[in-house]
VEXDREN-2710 file (C-alpha; in Angstrom, 1 decimal):
% VEXDREN-2710
k/r/px/py/pz
1/UNK/-26.8/-34.6/-1.8
2/UNK/-25.8/-36.7/0.8
3/UNK/-24.0/-34.5/3.6
4/UNK/-22.2/-36.3/6.7
5/UNK/-22.8/-35.6/10.5
6/UNK/-19.7/-33.5/11.0
7/UNK/-20.9/-31.3/7.7
8/UNK/-24.3/-30.9/8.9
9/UNK/-23.3/-30.0/12.6
10/UNK/-20.8/-27.4/11.0
11/UNK/-23.1/-26.1/8.8
12/UNK/-25.6/-25.8/11.1
13/UNK/-23.3/-24.1/13.9
14/UNK/-22.7/-21.6/10.6
15/UNK/-26.3/-21.1/9.9
16/UNK/-27.2/-20.4/13.6
17/UNK/-24.8/-17.4/14.1
18/UNK/-25.9/-16.0/11.3
19/UNK/-29.5/-15.9/11.8
20/UNK/-28.6/-14.5/15.2
21/UNK/-26.3/-11.9/14.0
22/UNK/-29.4/-10.6/11.5
23/UNK/-27.4/-11.3/8.6
24/UNK/-30.7/-12.8/6.5
25/UNK/-33.1/-10.0/8.3
26/UNK/-33.4/-7.6/4.6
27/UNK/-34.1/-10.4/2.4
28/UNK/-37.4/-10.5/0.8
29/UNK/-39.1/-13.7/1.0
30/UNK/-41.0/-13.7/-2.0
31/UNK/-37.9/-14.0/-3.9
32/UNK/-36.9/-17.2/-2.5
33/UNK/-37.8/-20.5/-3.5
34/UNK/-41.1/-21.9/-1.3
35/UNK/-39.0/-24.9/0.4
36/UNK/-36.4/-21.6/1.6
37/UNK/-39.3/-19.0/2.9
38/UNK/-40.2/-20.7/6.1
39/UNK/-36.3/-21.2/7.2
40/UNK/-36.0/-17.5/6.8
41/UNK/-38.7/-16.4/8.9
42/UNK/-37.4/-18.8/11.2
43/UNK/-34.0/-17.1/10.9
44/UNK/-35.7/-14.0/11.5
45/UNK/-37.4/-14.6/14.6
46/UNK/-34.2/-15.5/16.3
47/UNK/-32.3/-12.0/15.1
48/UNK/-31.2/-10.1/17.5
49/UNK/-32.7/-6.9/17.5
50/UNK/-29.8/-4.2/17.5
51/UNK/-28.2/-6.2/14.8
52/UNK/-28.0/-3.1/12.4
53/UNK/-27.6/-3.8/8.3
54/UNK/-26.5/-7.0/6.8
55/UNK/-23.0/-6.1/6.0
56/UNK/-21.9/-5.6/9.5
57/UNK/-23.9/-8.8/10.9
58/UNK/-22.0/-10.6/8.4
59/UNK/-18.5/-9.1/9.7
60/UNK/-19.5/-9.9/13.1
61/UNK/-20.9/-13.8/12.2
62/UNK/-17.3/-14.6/10.3
63/UNK/-15.3/-13.4/13.0
64/UNK/-17.1/-16.1/15.4
65/UNK/-17.8/-19.1/13.2
66/UNK/-13.7/-19.2/12.7
67/UNK/-10.6/-18.4/10.5
68/UNK/-11.8/-20.1/7.6
69/UNK/-14.9/-17.8/7.4
70/UNK/-12.5/-15.2/8.3
71/UNK/-10.7/-16.2/5.9
72/UNK/-13.8/-16.4/3.1
73/UNK/-14.9/-12.9/4.4
74/UNK/-11.5/-11.2/3.5
75/UNK/-11.6/-13.0/-0.1
76/UNK/-15.0/-12.0/-0.5
77/UNK/-13.9/-8.6/0.3
78/UNK/-11.8/-8.7/-3.3
79/UNK/-14.8/-9.4/-5.2
80/UNK/-17.9/-6.9/-5.2
81/UNK/-19.4/-8.9/-8.5
82/UNK/-20.4/-11.5/-6.1
83/UNK/-21.3/-9.7/-2.7
84/UNK/-21.6/-6.3/-4.0
85/UNK/-20.1/-2.9/-3.3
86/UNK/-21.4/-2.4/-0.2
87/UNK/-20.8/-6.0/1.6
88/UNK/-17.2/-6.1/0.3
89/UNK/-16.1/-2.6/1.7
90/UNK/-18.1/-3.9/4.8
91/UNK/-15.5/-7.1/5.0
92/UNK/-12.5/-5.3/4.3
93/UNK/-12.9/-4.3/8.2
94/UNK/-12.9/-8.3/9.2
95/UNK/-9.4/-8.6/11.1
96/UNK/-7.4/-11.9/10.8
97/UNK/-6.3/-11.9/14.9
98/UNK/-6.2/-14.7/16.8
99/UNK/-4.7/-15.9/20.3
100/UNK/-0.7/-17.0/20.1
101/UNK/-0.2/-20.7/20.1
102/UNK/2.4/-20.7/22.1
103/UNK/6.9/-20.4/21.8
104/UNK/6.9/-24.2/22.8
105/UNK/4.8/-25.7/19.9
106/UNK/6.2/-22.9/17.6
107/UNK/9.9/-24.3/18.9
108/UNK/8.4/-28.3/18.0
109/UNK/7.2/-27.2/14.6
110/UNK/10.9/-25.9/13.9
111/UNK/12.7/-28.6/14.5
112/UNK/10.7/-31.0/12.8
113/UNK/10.9/-29.0/9.7
114/UNK/14.7/-28.9/9.9
115/UNK/15.2/-31.9/11.6
116/UNK/17.7/-30.0/14.2
117/UNK/17.7/-28.2/17.7
118/UNK/16.4/-24.7/18.1
119/UNK/19.9/-23.5/19.4
120/UNK/21.3/-24.8/15.7
121/UNK/18.9/-22.7/13.4
122/UNK/18.6/-19.4/15.3
123/UNK/20.9/-17.9/18.3
124/UNK/17.5/-16.8/19.7
125/UNK/13.7/-17.7/19.4
126/UNK/11.4/-15.1/21.1
127/UNK/7.5/-15.2/22.2
128/UNK/5.2/-14.6/19.5
129/UNK/4.4/-11.3/18.7
130/UNK/1.7/-11.3/16.5
131/UNK/-1.2/-14.2/16.0
132/UNK/-3.3/-14.7/13.0
133/UNK/-5.9/-17.6/11.6
134/UNK/-2.7/-19.3/9.3
135/UNK/0.3/-18.1/11.2
136/UNK/2.1/-16.6/14.4
137/UNK/5.2/-14.3/14.0
138/UNK/8.4/-14.7/16.3
139/UNK/11.1/-12.1/16.5
140/UNK/14.6/-14.0/16.3
141/UNK/18.3/-13.4/15.6
142/UNK/20.9/-15.4/13.6
143/UNK/24.6/-15.2/13.1
144/UNK/25.0/-14.6/9.0
145/UNK/28.5/-13.9/7.9
146/UNK/28.2/-10.5/7.7
147/UNK/27.1/-10.5/11.6
148/UNK/24.2/-11.3/13.8
149/UNK/20.5/-9.7/12.3
150/UNK/17.3/-9.7/13.8
151/UNK/14.6/-12.0/12.0
152/UNK/10.9/-12.3/11.7
153/UNK/9.9/-16.2/11.8
154/UNK/6.5/-16.8/10.7
155/UNK/5.6/-20.4/11.9
156/UNK/2.5/-22.2/10.2
157/UNK/-0.2/-22.7/13.0
158/UNK/-1.1/-26.3/14.0
159/UNK/-3.6/-28.2/12.5
160/UNK/-4.4/-24.9/10.0
161/UNK/-4.4/-27.4/6.8
162/UNK/-6.8/-30.1/8.3
163/UNK/-9.1/-27.0/9.4
164/UNK/-9.2/-25.4/6.4
165/UNK/-9.6/-28.7/4.2
166/UNK/-12.8/-29.6/6.6
167/UNK/-14.2/-26.0/6.2
168/UNK/-13.6/-25.4/2.7
169/UNK/-15.6/-29.2/1.7
170/UNK/-18.7/-27.4/3.7
171/UNK/-18.4/-24.2/1.5
172/UNK/-18.1/-26.6/-1.6
173/UNK/-21.5/-28.5/-0.2
174/UNK/-23.6/-24.8/-0.1
175/UNK/-22.2/-23.1/-3.4
176/UNK/-23.1/-26.7/-5.2
177/UNK/-26.5/-27.0/-3.5
178/UNK/-26.9/-23.0/-4.2
179/UNK/-26.2/-23.2/-7.8
180/UNK/-28.8/-26.5/-8.3
181/UNK/-31.8/-24.0/-7.2
182/UNK/-30.3/-20.8/-7.7
183/UNK/-29.6/-19.1/-11.3
184/UNK/-28.3/-16.0/-9.7
185/UNK/-25.6/-18.4/-8.0
186/UNK/-24.9/-19.9/-11.2
187/UNK/-24.6/-16.2/-12.9
188/UNK/-22.4/-15.6/-9.9
189/UNK/-20.3/-19.1/-10.2
190/UNK/-20.1/-20.0/-6.9
191/UNK/-18.2/-23.2/-7.0
192/UNK/-15.6/-21.5/-9.0
193/UNK/-15.6/-18.9/-6.1
194/UNK/-14.6/-21.9/-3.6
195/UNK/-12.3/-23.1/-5.9
196/UNK/-10.7/-19.4/-6.1
197/UNK/-11.1/-19.3/-2.2
198/UNK/-9.0/-23.1/-2.1
199/UNK/-6.3/-22.3/-4.1
200/UNK/-5.6/-18.8/-2.0
201/UNK/-5.3/-21.1/0.9
202/UNK/-3.3/-23.3/0.0
203/UNK/-1.0/-21.0/-1.2
204/UNK/-1.0/-19.1/1.4
205/UNK/-0.4/-22.5/3.7
206/UNK/3.1/-23.3/2.1
207/UNK/5.3/-20.6/3.1
208/UNK/7.6/-21.5/0.3
209/UNK/5.5/-19.8/-2.1
210/UNK/4.9/-16.7/-0.5
211/UNK/9.0/-16.8/0.1
212/UNK/8.8/-16.8/-3.5
213/UNK/6.5/-14.1/-3.7
214/UNK/8.6/-11.7/-1.2
215/UNK/11.6/-12.6/-3.5
216/UNK/9.9/-11.5/-6.5
217/UNK/8.6/-8.6/-5.4
218/UNK/12.0/-7.6/-4.2
219/UNK/13.5/-8.1/-7.2
220/UNK/11.3/-5.8/-9.2
221/UNK/11.2/-3.0/-7.3
222/UNK/15.0/-3.1/-6.4
223/UNK/15.5/-0.1/-8.2
224/UNK/12.4/2.0/-6.7
225/UNK/13.3/4.8/-4.4
226/UNK/9.7/4.8/-3.1
227/UNK/9.5/1.1/-1.6
228/UNK/11.1/-1.8/-1.0
229/UNK/10.4/-5.5/0.7
230/UNK/12.2/-7.3/2.8
231/UNK/15.0/-9.8/2.3
232/UNK/13.8/-13.7/2.5
233/UNK/16.6/-15.9/4.5
234/UNK/15.9/-19.3/2.0
235/UNK/17.9/-21.3/4.6
236/UNK/15.9/-20.8/7.2
237/UNK/12.6/-21.1/5.3
238/UNK/10.6/-24.3/4.7
239/UNK/6.9/-25.4/4.3
240/UNK/6.1/-24.9/7.7
241/UNK/8.4/-21.7/8.3
242/UNK/9.6/-18.4/6.7
243/UNK/11.8/-16.4/8.4
244/UNK/12.4/-12.9/6.7
245/UNK/14.8/-9.8/7.4
246/UNK/13.3/-7.8/10.6
247/UNK/11.6/-4.3/9.5
248/UNK/12.9/-1.7/12.0
249/UNK/9.9/0.6/11.1
250/UNK/6.8/2.6/11.6
251/UNK/3.3/0.6/10.7
252/UNK/1.3/3.4/8.6
253/UNK/-1.6/2.1/11.0
254/UNK/-0.3/4.3/13.5
255/UNK/-0.1/7.5/11.9
256/UNK/1.0/9.6/15.2
257/UNK/4.0/7.4/15.3
258/UNK/5.1/7.7/11.6
259/UNK/4.8/11.7/12.0
260/UNK/6.4/11.5/15.3
261/UNK/9.5/10.0/13.2
262/UNK/9.0/13.4/11.1
263/UNK/8.4/11.6/8.0
264/UNK/5.8/13.7/4.8
265/UNK/2.4/12.0/5.6
266/UNK/1.6/13.9/2.1
267/UNK/4.3/12.4/0.4
268/UNK/3.9/8.9/1.8
269/UNK/0.2/9.4/0.5
270/UNK/1.9/9.8/-2.4
271/UNK/4.4/6.8/-2.7
272/UNK/1.5/4.2/-1.4
273/UNK/-0.8/5.4/-4.4
274/UNK/2.2/5.1/-7.4
275/UNK/4.1/2.6/-6.0
276/UNK/0.6/0.7/-6.5
277/UNK/0.1/1.8/-9.7
278/UNK/4.2/1.1/-10.7
279/UNK/4.3/-2.5/-9.7
280/UNK/1.1/-3.4/-11.2
281/UNK/1.4/-1.7/-14.7
282/UNK/5.5/-2.3/-15.0
283/UNK/5.6/-5.5/-13.2
284/UNK/2.1/-7.3/-13.4
285/UNK/2.9/-8.7/-10.4
286/UNK/1.4/-6.4/-7.5
287/UNK/0.6/-6.8/-3.3
288/UNK/-3.2/-7.3/-3.4
289/UNK/-3.2/-6.8/0.4
290/UNK/-1.9/-3.4/0.4
291/UNK/-3.8/-2.5/4.3
292/UNK/-2.4/-0.5/7.1
293/UNK/-1.0/-3.1/8.8
294/UNK/1.0/-4.5/5.9
295/UNK/2.7/-1.4/5.3
296/UNK/5.8/-0.2/7.5
297/UNK/7.7/3.1/6.8
298/UNK/11.4/2.6/7.3
299/UNK/14.1/5.6/8.4
300/UNK/15.1/6.7/4.8
301/UNK/11.0/7.1/4.2
302/UNK/10.5/4.3/2.1
303/UNK/7.8/2.4/2.1
304/UNK/8.3/-1.6/2.8
305/UNK/5.4/-4.1/2.4
306/UNK/5.2/-7.3/4.4
307/UNK/2.9/-10.4/3.9
308/UNK/3.0/-12.0/0.3
309/UNK/0.4/-14.4/1.0
310/UNK/-2.2/-12.9/-1.6
311/UNK/-0.5/-11.6/-4.5
312/UNK/-1.9/-10.5/-7.9
313/UNK/-0.7/-10.9/-11.6
314/UNK/-1.2/-9.2/-14.5
315/UNK/-0.2/-10.0/-18.2
316/UNK/0.5/-7.4/-21.0
317/UNK/-3.1/-7.3/-22.3
318/UNK/-4.5/-6.2/-18.9
319/UNK/-1.7/-4.2/-18.4
320/UNK/-2.3/-2.0/-21.7
321/UNK/-6.3/-2.0/-20.5
322/UNK/-5.6/-0.7/-17.4
323/UNK/-3.1/2.2/-18.6
324/UNK/-5.1/3.4/-21.5
325/UNK/-8.3/3.6/-19.4
326/UNK/-6.6/5.3/-17.0
327/UNK/-4.8/8.0/-19.4
328/UNK/-8.4/7.8/-21.2
329/UNK/-10.5/9.3/-18.4
330/UNK/-7.9/11.3/-17.8
331/UNK/-7.8/12.9/-20.8
332/UNK/-11.8/12.7/-21.3
333/UNK/-11.1/10.2/-24.5
334/UNK/-14.4/8.4/-23.9
335/UNK/-13.7/7.1/-27.9
336/UNK/-10.4/5.4/-27.1
337/UNK/-11.3/3.6/-23.6
338/UNK/-14.1/2.5/-25.6
339/UNK/-12.1/1.1/-28.3
340/UNK/-9.5/-0.5/-25.6
341/UNK/-12.5/-2.4/-24.3
342/UNK/-13.5/-3.7/-27.8
343/UNK/-9.9/-4.3/-28.8
344/UNK/-9.4/-6.5/-25.7
345/UNK/-12.0/-8.6/-26.3
346/UNK/-13.9/-7.8/-23.0
347/UNK/-17.1/-6.2/-24.6
348/UNK/-18.5/-8.3/-28.0
349/UNK/-18.3/-6.7/-31.1
350/UNK/-22.2/-7.1/-31.4
351/UNK/-22.4/-4.0/-29.4
352/UNK/-21.8/-0.4/-30.7
353/UNK/-19.0/1.5/-29.7
354/UNK/-19.9/4.5/-29.9
355/UNK/-23.2/3.6/-28.0
356/UNK/-19.8/2.5/-25.2
357/UNK/-18.7/5.4/-25.3
358/UNK/-21.8/7.2/-24.7
359/UNK/-22.4/5.3/-21.1
360/UNK/-18.5/6.1/-20.3
361/UNK/-18.8/9.7/-20.8
362/UNK/-21.7/9.3/-18.0
363/UNK/-18.8/8.2/-16.2
364/UNK/-16.3/10.5/-16.5
365/UNK/-17.5/13.7/-17.0
366/UNK/-19.0/14.0/-13.4
367/UNK/-15.2/13.4/-12.3
368/UNK/-14.2/16.6/-14.1
369/UNK/-16.7/18.7/-12.3
370/UNK/-16.1/17.9/-8.6
371/UNK/-13.1/18.7/-6.4
372/UNK/-9.7/17.0/-6.4
373/UNK/-9.9/15.2/-3.0
374/UNK/-12.9/14.1/-4.2
375/UNK/-12.4/12.1/-6.7
376/UNK/-12.1/8.0/-6.4
377/UNK/-9.8/6.2/-9.0
378/UNK/-10.8/3.1/-7.0
379/UNK/-14.8/4.2/-7.4
380/UNK/-14.5/5.2/-11.7
381/UNK/-12.8/1.3/-11.8
382/UNK/-16.3/0.3/-9.8
383/UNK/-18.6/2.5/-11.7
384/UNK/-16.8/1.0/-15.3
385/UNK/-17.7/-2.2/-14.1
386/UNK/-21.3/-1.2/-13.8
387/UNK/-21.5/-0.2/-16.9
388/UNK/-20.0/-2.7/-18.8
389/UNK/-21.8/-5.3/-17.1
390/UNK/-24.8/-3.3/-19.5
391/UNK/-22.9/-4.2/-22.3
392/UNK/-22.0/-8.1/-21.8
393/UNK/-18.4/-8.0/-19.8
394/UNK/-18.1/-10.6/-18.3
395/UNK/-16.2/-10.9/-14.6
396/UNK/-12.3/-10.7/-14.8
397/UNK/-11.0/-12.1/-11.9
398/UNK/-7.7/-10.4/-12.2
399/UNK/-8.9/-7.1/-12.9
400/UNK/-11.9/-7.2/-9.9
401/UNK/-8.9/-8.1/-7.7
402/UNK/-6.7/-5.0/-9.1
403/UNK/-10.1/-2.8/-8.3
404/UNK/-10.4/-3.9/-5.2
405/UNK/-6.6/-3.4/-4.0
406/UNK/-7.0/-0.2/-5.2
407/UNK/-9.4/0.4/-3.2
408/UNK/-7.4/-0.2/-0.1
409/UNK/-4.5/1.5/-1.8
410/UNK/-6.3/4.7/-2.2
411/UNK/-8.0/4.3/0.7
412/UNK/-4.3/4.0/2.7
413/UNK/-3.1/6.6/0.7
414/UNK/-5.7/9.1/1.4
415/UNK/-5.6/8.5/5.2
416/UNK/-2.7/10.2/5.1
417/UNK/-3.3/12.9/2.5
418/UNK/-6.7/13.2/2.2
419/UNK/-6.5/16.1/-0.4
420/UNK/-4.4/13.8/-2.5
421/UNK/-5.6/14.7/-6.3
422/UNK/-5.7/11.0/-7.6
423/UNK/-5.0/12.5/-11.2
424/UNK/-2.5/14.1/-10.5
425/UNK/-0.5/12.0/-8.8
426/UNK/-1.6/9.0/-11.0
427/UNK/-0.2/10.7/-14.6
428/UNK/3.0/10.7/-14.1
429/UNK/3.1/6.4/-13.6
430/UNK/-0.1/5.9/-16.2
431/UNK/1.9/8.4/-18.8
432/UNK/5.2/6.8/-18.4
433/UNK/3.7/3.3/-18.6
434/UNK/2.4/4.5/-22.1
435/UNK/5.1/6.5/-23.5
436/UNK/7.6/3.2/-22.9
437/UNK/5.4/0.3/-24.2
438/UNK/3.0/1.9/-26.5
439/UNK/4.5/4.9/-27.8
440/UNK/7.5/5.8/-30.5
441/UNK/10.1/4.6/-28.6
442/UNK/8.4/0.9/-27.7
443/UNK/7.6/1.1/-31.9
444/UNK/11.0/1.6/-32.7
445/UNK/12.2/-1.5/-29.8
446/UNK/9.7/-3.4/-31.6
447/UNK/10.6/-3.4/-35.1
448/UNK/14.2/-3.7/-34.0
449/UNK/13.0/-7.1/-32.8
450/UNK/11.0/-7.9/-35.8
451/UNK/14.4/-7.1/-37.9
452/UNK/16.7/-9.3/-36.1
453/UNK/14.3/-11.8/-36.7
454/UNK/14.4/-10.9/-40.4
455/UNK/17.7/-11.0/-40.5
456/UNK/18.0/-15.0/-38.4
457/UNK/15.5/-15.8/-41.3
458/UNK/17.6/-14.6/-44.0
459/UNK/20.7/-16.2/-42.5
460/UNK/18.7/-19.5/-42.6
461/UNK/17.9/-18.8/-46.1
462/UNK/20.9/-20.0/-47.9
463/UNK/21.2/-23.2/-45.9
464/UNK/17.2/-23.9/-46.4
465/UNK/17.8/-23.5/-50.2
466/UNK/21.1/-25.7/-50.2
467/UNK/19.1/-28.0/-48.8
468/UNK/16.3/-28.2/-51.2
469/UNK/18.3/-28.3/-54.1
470/UNK/19.9/-31.4/-52.4
471/UNK/16.9/-33.0/-52.1
472/UNK/16.3/-32.3/-55.9
473/UNK/19.7/-33.7/-57.0
474/UNK/19.3/-36.8/-54.7
475/UNK/15.6/-37.1/-56.7
476/UNK/17.6/-37.1/-59.9
477/UNK/19.9/-39.4/-59.0
478/UNK/17.3/-42.0/-57.7
479/UNK/15.5/-41.8/-60.9
480/UNK/18.5/-41.9/-63.0
481/UNK/19.5/-45.2/-61.1
482/UNK/15.8/-46.7/-61.7
483/UNK/13.7/-45.3/-59.4
484/UNK/10.8/-43.9/-61.3
485/UNK/7.9/-41.7/-59.3
486/UNK/4.4/-42.1/-60.8
487/UNK/2.0/-39.6/-61.9
488/UNK/0.6/-39.0/-58.7
489/UNK/3.4/-39.4/-56.7
490/UNK/5.3/-36.5/-59.0
491/UNK/2.1/-34.3/-58.6
492/UNK/1.6/-34.9/-55.1
493/UNK/5.4/-33.4/-54.9
494/UNK/4.5/-30.3/-57.0
495/UNK/1.4/-29.6/-54.8
496/UNK/3.4/-29.9/-51.6
497/UNK/6.5/-27.4/-53.1
498/UNK/3.9/-25.0/-54.2
499/UNK/2.0/-24.9/-50.8
500/UNK/5.6/-24.8/-49.0
501/UNK/6.5/-21.4/-51.6
502/UNK/3.3/-20.0/-50.9
503/UNK/3.8/-20.8/-46.6
504/UNK/7.5/-19.4/-47.2
505/UNK/6.0/-15.8/-49.0
506/UNK/3.3/-15.5/-47.1
507/UNK/5.7/-15.3/-43.6
508/UNK/8.4/-13.6/-45.0
509/UNK/5.7/-11.0/-46.2
510/UNK/4.1/-10.6/-42.8
511/UNK/7.6/-10.3/-40.7
512/UNK/8.3/-7.6/-43.7
513/UNK/4.9/-5.9/-42.9
514/UNK/5.6/-6.0/-39.0
515/UNK/8.6/-4.8/-39.7
516/UNK/7.1/-2.1/-41.7
517/UNK/4.1/-1.3/-39.6
518/UNK/6.4/-0.4/-36.7
519/UNK/9.5/1.9/-38.1
520/UNK/6.1/4.0/-39.0
END
């Protein structure tokens, strides 16, 4: 595999920083191929003596190498299945902060994107108020039909897409090389990890997609009393520019200010956890970057989520899985939790439900013997994934992202209320979803839908029979006028008719049985 000079130089620089910060100090040379043992010893010779543990060294290294690696670190923080829980937890401390690129460049980007002068777009456009690796944010004012309003304008950093493409190509080279020489790298599917990171970066560098995510999330929570999202100004949003409603409120990262404004911290802790679970289970679309800096509290005490670059989606199957395992652990019904894994197809049927249930009991029972404030739902899911790996459950990326987001959401909730009872707080949301989607009410609704389908089919039945009768008469007329069919043709027609009658009866029986099942 040939590596260009640019790739070699950038990878050599990254390797030097990782070695100097002591990332490789804890690696056992005996675990590596012979060809890598000498470079490892060399790397450890140049390591700082005060480098500390590998997780902290990795955080420092990624911060120094550049913004693409900061993004890589933030992404790996959501993948404990790849880097392990300790490193994933450490990587959550990575702060995506950079020096702003200035108002003049931002104005040039906006004017090019809209083909207009800045004064034709905004009444006022200020200096940057925050800057990260992908974009920076400016405060501005806009004249709307209902009056003048303040907005937040997010502007894409110049050259950032080219930089990410270059660094991602380096990461692909490393991942492919690792997969060639390491079975562990193949098991962790490192090339797929870089693929996922590349898709994430692509989404984050097209603000039309982030605007769509913000708009969808806002619509989903429109009826919620605990959380909302800023509105999108679509007329002032392009690929490089995103304009949102300005949020007047206190960030949850500034607890002193939140308290000063008179908000109930314990109630806010409840809102953080319940809002996350509600959007994940009810909507199947959740904010996957719920740290304190992305959550504000407005004057009415509602949470306001911002920054929709990283979002998670769950299908009905995954939502049912999440609700039933949480509900099962809350009620100590480990047999049901085991059955859910098998029903979802996550655990191969070669394993025993009873043995799997026994392993789940080892996770769940200790949770019911400790103080409520020491129970961690995020820890529960972490242990669950560790146990399921023993039963050949393959990594589910959407569930890993959910688990990692739950770690962050739970951490934010606990920072507001250290005594938060996770089970008690989660129970009404989980129980409500199960009753609405899996309980008697849901079965009656599903039976009604099945009945509607049967009625539609029954309504079409006379026409189908009339068409069949017309076809027979047409064949009879054709026969009377001298068209004759061979015995083989007649037999073929008979077989076809018998097949269609058989499938018709099977389909009708299945629909009727489905209706009976849901009416039980």
